[in-house]
C-alpha positions in Angstrom: 0.0 0.0 0.0 2.8 2.4 0.9 4.4 1.8 -2.6 1.1 2.8 -4.2 0.9 5.9 -2.1 4.6 6.8 -2.9 3.9 6.6 -6.6 1.1 9.0 -6.5 2.1 12.5 -7.4 1.8 15.0 -4.6 -0.5 17.7 -5.7 -1.6 20.4 -3.1 -4.5 21.6 -5.2 -6.0 18.1 -5.3 -5.5 17.7 -1.5 -7.3 21.0 -0.9 -10.1 20.1 -3.4 -10.5 16.7 -1.6 -10.7 18.4 1.8 -13.3 20.9 0.6 -15.3 18.2 -1.1 -15.2 16.1 2.1 -16.4 19.1 4.2 -19.2 20.0 1.8 -20.4 16.3 1.5 -20.3 16.1 5.3 -22.4 19.2 5.8 -24.9 18.2 3.1 -25.3 14.8 4.7 -26.0 16.4 8.0 -28.7 18.5 6.5 -30.4 16.4 3.8 -30.1 12.8 5.1 -32.3 13.4 8.1 -34.8 15.3 6.0 -35.0 12.5 3.5 -35.3 9.8 6.2 -38.2 11.6 7.8 -40.1 11.7 4.5 -40.1 8.0 4.1 -43.5 6.3 5.0 -43.2 4.3 8.2 -44.0 1.0 6.3 -41.5 1.7 3.5 -39.3 -1.4 4.3 -42.2 -3.8 5.1 -45.0 -2.9 2.6 -45.1 -5.6 0.0 -46.9 -3.3 -2.5 -44.8 -0.6 -3.9 -45.7 3.0 -3.3 -47.1 4.5 -6.5 -45.4 7.7 -7.5 -47.5 10.8 -7.2 -46.0 12.1 -10.5 -47.2 9.0 -12.5 -50.3 10.8 -13.6 -48.5 13.9 -14.9 -47.4 14.5 -18.5 -44.9 11.9 -19.6 -42.2 14.5 -20.3 -42.4 15.7 -16.7 -42.6 12.2 -15.3 -39.5 11.0 -17.1 -37.6 14.2 -16.3 -38.3 13.6 -12.6 -37.3 10.0 -12.8 -34.0 11.0 -14.6 -33.3 13.6 -12.0 -33.9 11.1 -9.2 -31.7 8.6 -10.8 -28.9 11.1 -11.3 -29.3 12.3 -7.6 -29.4 8.6 -6.5 -26.2 7.8 -8.3 -24.5 10.9 -6.9 -25.5 10.0 -3.4 -24.3 6.4 -3.7 -20.9 7.6 -5.0 -20.8 10.2 -2.3 -21.7 7.6 0.4 -18.9 5.3 -0.8 -16.5 8.2 -0.4 -17.9 9.0 3.0 -17.0 5.5 4.1 -13.4 6.7 4.0 -14.0 10.4 4.6 -16.1 12.2 7.4 -19.8 11.7 6.8 -22.7 9.3 7.2 -21.6 6.9 4.5 -24.0 4.0 5.0 -27.1 6.3 5.4 -26.0 8.3 2.3 -25.8 5.1 0.3 -29.2 4.0 1.6 -30.8 7.3 0.6 -29.1 7.1 -2.8 -30.5 3.6 -3.4 -34.0 5.0 -2.4 -33.7 7.5 -5.2 -32.3 5.3 -7.9 -34.3 2.8 -10.0 -32.7 -0.6 -10.7 -33.7 -4.3 -10.5 -33.3 -5.7 -7.0 -33.5 -2.3 -5.4 -36.0 -3.2 -2.7 -34.1 -6.3 -1.6 -30.9 -4.3 -1.3 -32.8 -1.6 0.7 -34.2 -4.1 3.1 -30.8 -5.7 3.5 -29.1 -2.4 4.4 -32.0 -1.3 6.6 -31.9 -4.6 8.5 -28.5 -3.7 9.9 -29.2 -2.8 13.5 -27.0 0.3 13.7 -28.6 1.7 10.5 -32.2 0.9 11.5 -31.6 2.3 15.0 -30.1 5.5 13.6 -33.0 6.0 11.1 -35.6 5.7 13.9 -33.5 7.9 16.2 -33.7 10.6 13.4 -37.4 10.1 13.0 -37.9 10.3 16.8 -36.1 13.7 16.9 -38.6 15.0 14.3 -41.7 13.4 16.0 -42.3 11.1 13.1 -43.7 7.6 13.5 -40.8 5.0 13.7 -40.1 2.9 10.8 -41.4 -0.7 10.9 -38.7 -3.2 11.2 -37.9 -4.9 7.8 -38.7 -8.6 7.6 
């Protein structure tokens, strides 16, 4: 590992950019992750029927624009969460929220698997309790 680090060129601008990006992602995660978790329905991880999008009945151009935006945001959050596993921030929760936004096959099984982790589930319900929201039902 040290050989790999020694071969990397030292660039102070990149180091500053990485530090600033880390700080920004950390602050954004502190603001938006709790907000997004409180917006989930309490049965999100247990309801076998999928929640139908409220935008489904809008014009197709608007509907697909919203879906594209959600997928881009979800991808960004997943990537940011992976970085936050190594940098300061709420990595696992950020990945979880990114997966909520993204659309892909097997998404719901992955969400349940992540939410079943006791520290993740406990943290999500702690956030919901602080905002007087009904606790999430435990995934099965």
